C-alpha positions in Angstrom: 0.6 0.0 -0.1 1.4 3.2 -0.8 1.9 6.2 1.5 0.1 9.9 0.7 1.4 11.7 -2.4 4.6 13.6 -2.6 6.3 16.5 -3.9 10.0 16.2 -3.9 11.9 19.3 -4.3 15.7 20.2 -4.2 16.9 22.5 -1.2 20.0 24.7 -2.8 18.5 27.0 -4.9 14.7 26.1 -4.7 13.8 26.4 -1.1 17.3 29.0 -0.1 20.0 31.2 -1.4 23.3 30.0 0.0 25.5 31.8 -1.6 27.3 33.7 0.8 27.5 30.2 2.8 28.8 28.5 0.1 31.6 30.5 -0.6 32.5 31.4 3.3 32.4 27.9 3.5 34.4 26.5 0.5 37.0 29.7 1.2 37.5 27.8 4.4 38.0 24.6 3.3 40.5 25.3 0.6 42.4 27.1 3.3 42.7 24.6 5.6 43.6 22.1 3.0 46.6 24.8 1.6 47.6 26.2 5.2 50.9 25.2 4.1 51.1 27.1 1.2 48.7 30.2 1.7 47.4 32.5 4.5 43.7 33.4 4.4 43.8 36.6 3.1 44.7 35.8 -0.4 41.3 34.8 -1.3 38.6 37.3 -0.8 35.9 37.0 2.0 33.3 39.1 -0.7 31.9 36.4 -2.8 33.8 36.7 -6.2 31.4 37.6 -9.3 33.6 34.3 -10.6 32.1 32.3 -8.2 28.7 33.3 -8.4 28.5 32.9 -12.0 29.7 29.7 -12.0 27.5 27.8 -9.3 24.9 26.9 -11.6 27.3 24.6 -13.5 28.1 23.3 -9.7 26.5 20.0 -8.6 28.6 18.7 -5.4 29.8 20.6 -2.6 33.7 19.3 -3.3 33.7 21.2 -6.4 32.8 24.6 -4.7 36.2 24.2 -2.7 37.7 23.4 -5.7 37.1 26.6 -7.3 38.0 28.3 -4.0 41.4 27.1 -5.4 41.1 28.5 -8.4 40.6 32.0 -7.3 44.5 31.5 -5.5 47.5 33.3 -7.5 49.4 32.0 -9.8 47.9 28.9 -10.4 44.4 28.9 -10.1 42.8 29.6 -14.2 40.2 31.8 -12.6 42.3 34.1 -11.6 44.2 34.2 -14.9 41.3 33.5 -17.4 38.1 34.0 -15.8 34.7 32.2 -15.6 34.3 31.1 -19.3 37.6 28.6 -19.2 35.1 26.9 -17.0 31.8 27.3 -18.5 33.1 26.2 -21.9 33.8 22.6 -20.6 32.8 22.4 -17.0 32.4 18.7 -16.2 36.1 18.4 -17.8 37.6 21.7 -16.3 36.8 21.1 -12.6 38.1 17.3 -13.1 41.6 19.1 -14.5 41.8 21.5 -11.6 40.7 18.9 -8.9 44.0 16.9 -10.7 45.9 20.2 -10.3 45.6 20.6 -7.1 46.5 17.2 -6.6 43.4 16.4 -4.4 40.5 14.1 -4.2 37.2 14.8 -4.3 36.6 13.0 -1.4 39.0 15.1 0.3 37.6 17.8 -0.6 33.9 17.4 0.8 35.4 16.4 3.7 37.1 19.7 4.6 33.8 21.2 3.5 31.8 19.2 6.0 33.9 19.6 8.7 34.1 23.5 8.1 30.7 23.5 8.4 30.3 20.9 11.1 32.6 23.1 13.2 30.6 26.5 12.5 27.4 25.2 13.6 29.4 23.8 16.8 30.8 27.4 17.9 28.7 30.0 15.8 25.7 28.4 14.7 23.4 31.6 14.4 26.3 32.9 11.9 25.9 30.5 9.8 22.4 30.0 9.7 22.4 34.0 8.8 24.4 33.5 5.7 21.3 31.4 4.0 18.7 33.4 2.7 15.1 31.9 2.3 12.7 32.1 -0.6 9.7 33.3 1.3 7.2 32.1 -1.0 8.6 28.8 -1.5 8.6 28.2 2.3 4.9 29.0 3.0 3.6 27.1 -0.2 5.6 24.0 1.0 4.2 24.2 4.7 0.6 24.6 3.0 0.9 21.1 1.2 -0.2 19.7 4.4 -3.6 21.2 3.5 -3.5 19.1 0.3 -2.6 16.1 1.9 0.4 15.8 0.1 3.7 15.3 2.1 6.9 17.1 1.5 10.5 15.7 0.7 13.8 17.2 -0.1 16.3 15.8 -1.9 19.6 17.4 -1.9 23.5 17.0 -2.8 24.0 18.8 0.3 25.0 16.8 3.3 21.9 15.6 5.0 22.8 17.1 8.9 23.4 20.5 7.1 20.2 20.7 5.4 18.4 19.7 8.7 20.0 22.1 10.8 18.5 24.7 7.9 14.8 23.5 7.5 14.6 23.4 11.2 15.5 27.4 11.3 12.8 27.6 8.6 10.8 25.7 10.6 9.6 23.4 7.5 9.3 19.5 8.4 9.2 17.4 5.6 8.2 13.6 5.7 11.2 12.3 4.4 14.9 14.6 3.9 17.8 12.6 1.7 21.3 14.1 1.8 23.9 13.4 -1.1 24.6 10.4 1.3 21.5 8.4 0.2 23.2 8.5 -3.4 22.3 10.0 -6.5 18.4 11.9 -7.3 17.4 9.3 -9.8 18.5 6.7 -7.1 16.4 7.7 -4.7 13.8 9.0 -6.9 13.4 5.0 -8.1 13.0 4.1 -4.4 10.4 6.8 -3.8 8.8 6.2 -6.7 7.8 2.8 -5.9 6.3 3.9 -2.6 4.7 6.8 -3.4 2.6 9.2 -6.1 4.7 11.5 -6.9 3.2 14.8 -7.6 6.3 16.6 -8.7 9.7 17.2 -8.5 11.3 20.6 -8.3 14.6 21.2 -9.1 16.8 24.3 -10.5 19.4 22.2 -12.0 18.0 21.2 -16.1 20.9 18.7 -16.6 19.2 16.7 -13.7 15.7 16.9 -14.9 17.1 15.8 -18.4 18.4 13.0 -16.6 15.3 11.8 -14.5 13.0 12.2 -18.0 15.1 10.1 -19.8 14.5 7.5 -17.3 11.7 5.0 -18.2 10.6 4.4 -14.5 10.6 8.0 -13.6 9.6 9.4 -16.9 6.1 9.8 -15.8 7.0 12.0 -12.6 5.7 16.0 -13.1 9.7 17.9 -13.6 9.6 21.7 -13.0 12.6 24.0 -13.3 12.0 26.4 -10.6 12.9 29.7 -12.5 14.8 31.7 -9.1 17.3 29.4 -8.6 20.8 29.3 -10.2 20.2 28.7 -13.8 22.8 28.7 -16.7 21.7 31.6 -19.1 20.0 29.3 -21.5 18.4 27.0 -19.3 14.8 28.5 -19.5 15.0 27.8 -23.4 13.0 24.8 -25.4 12.7 22.7 -22.2 12.4 19.3 -23.6 8.7 17.9 -22.9 8.2 16.9 -19.3 10.2 19.8 -17.6 8.1 22.9 -17.0 9.3 26.0 -16.2 7.8 27.2 -12.4 7.5 30.8 -11.7 7.1 32.1 -8.1 3.5 33.4 -9.3 2.1 30.1 -9.9 3.4 28.4 -6.7 0.0 29.4 -4.9 -1.8 27.8 -7.6 -2.9 23.8 -7.0 0.0 21.5 -8.1 -2.4 19.6 -10.9 -2.2 23.9 -12.3 2.0 23.9 -12.2 2.1 22.3 -15.6 
């Protein structure tokens, strides 16, 4: 017997804008890894424009640490050539940068998680304040209960950090899956066997394209969050099965979102 219908949502870029926290934590993690070679002052405290520009391409947290390193003189490509050198072929460039710094992705991810964990322990209020919620989204998701629909949050962020933010926002999903649970297609493949999925809200077009290409997931209504971290051409010529979701549509019943 299946449980109540669910709406599945990404977290970063859909529920919150955490660009200031992403840079702060990535910067700190980078400095800790390279503490014997660089002083903290070599990386700016203010979020660089190049980091903002690359955010729509980032898929996993470790990539942010690598991008922070790429702002370091004299080796960093972003320092020398700017963001376009990455956006032209991001998967290749981020892998090359990882190898150039002689890091493992797990090393960068663990450094990022460690920084966040320490900050939550010692300066929780400051850490939370680096995130900006999307109020309309929060209120709409809270109202799902009145429609007999459960919210499920599915993110590539660590579960423990997402849970802290959800508690602060007083948003209580039925289930929460972080990067530890596996890829989004893997998690959705399990969820679709348990519940009727009324929609999946995400701001990464490539993820949505992957979902609709998988037979068992192709019937899930997919929504690209227009307010999220989108690439310049993400809204153009969306394939069948992916709908552009605008904030003005949020208060409408789910069946009217498409």
